[in-house]
C-alpha positions in Angstrom: -54.1 24.4 199.2 -56.8 25.8 201.5 -59.8 27.7 200.0 -58.5 30.9 201.5 -55.2 30.8 199.6 -55.2 32.9 196.5 -53.8 31.5 193.2 -51.4 33.9 191.6 -51.8 34.5 187.8 -48.9 34.2 185.5 -50.7 36.3 182.8 -53.2 35.5 180.1 -52.7 33.7 176.8 -54.8 33.7 173.7 -55.7 37.3 173.1 -54.0 39.6 170.5 -50.7 40.8 171.9 -50.2 37.7 174.1 -47.5 35.1 173.5 -49.9 32.9 171.5 -52.9 34.1 169.4 -55.7 31.5 170.0 -59.4 31.4 169.4 -59.9 31.2 173.2 -58.1 32.9 176.1 -57.2 31.6 179.5 -55.0 32.5 182.5 -51.7 30.8 183.2 -50.5 29.8 186.6 -47.8 31.9 188.2 -44.4 31.3 186.7 -45.7 29.3 183.7 -44.3 30.5 180.4 -46.1 30.5 177.0 -44.2 30.5 173.7 -45.6 30.6 170.2 -44.7 27.6 168.0 -43.5 28.1 164.4 -45.9 26.0 162.4 -44.4 26.7 159.0 -43.5 23.0 158.6 -47.1 21.9 159.1 -48.3 24.7 156.9 -45.9 23.7 154.1 -47.0 20.1 154.2 -50.7 21.1 154.1 -49.9 23.3 151.1 -48.2 20.4 149.3 -44.6 21.6 150.0 -41.7 19.6 148.6 -39.6 17.2 150.7 -36.8 19.8 150.9 -39.1 22.3 152.6 -40.8 20.0 155.0 -39.7 17.7 157.8 -42.5 15.2 157.8 -42.0 14.0 161.3 -42.1 17.6 162.7 -45.2 18.4 160.5 -47.0 15.3 161.8 -46.4 16.5 165.4 -47.5 20.0 164.7 -50.7 19.1 162.8 -53.2 16.4 163.9 -56.2 16.5 161.5 -57.7 19.9 161.6 -55.7 21.0 164.7 -52.4 22.7 164.5 -50.0 23.3 167.4 -49.5 27.0 167.8 -48.5 27.4 171.5 -46.4 25.6 174.1 -46.9 26.2 177.8 -43.9 25.4 180.0 -44.7 24.8 183.7 -41.2 23.7 184.7 -40.2 27.1 186.0 -43.0 26.8 188.6 -41.3 23.7 190.1 
């Protein structure tokens, strides 16, 4: 890409009203798609939920120490 080419924005994520509420905001590339992740499995495990409520494998993917996955950004539609 040459310096004169403009990069198209695919919107912004992070702010209230966006696909994912985050403590920071940033622009997405054109055609990228953001989706919120349901972190209820990780929240249930953190709250001491029972085995019937929590899929431990899923919870371990959603929560890594103090960090919890809340947003997935899919770049596949952009090619």
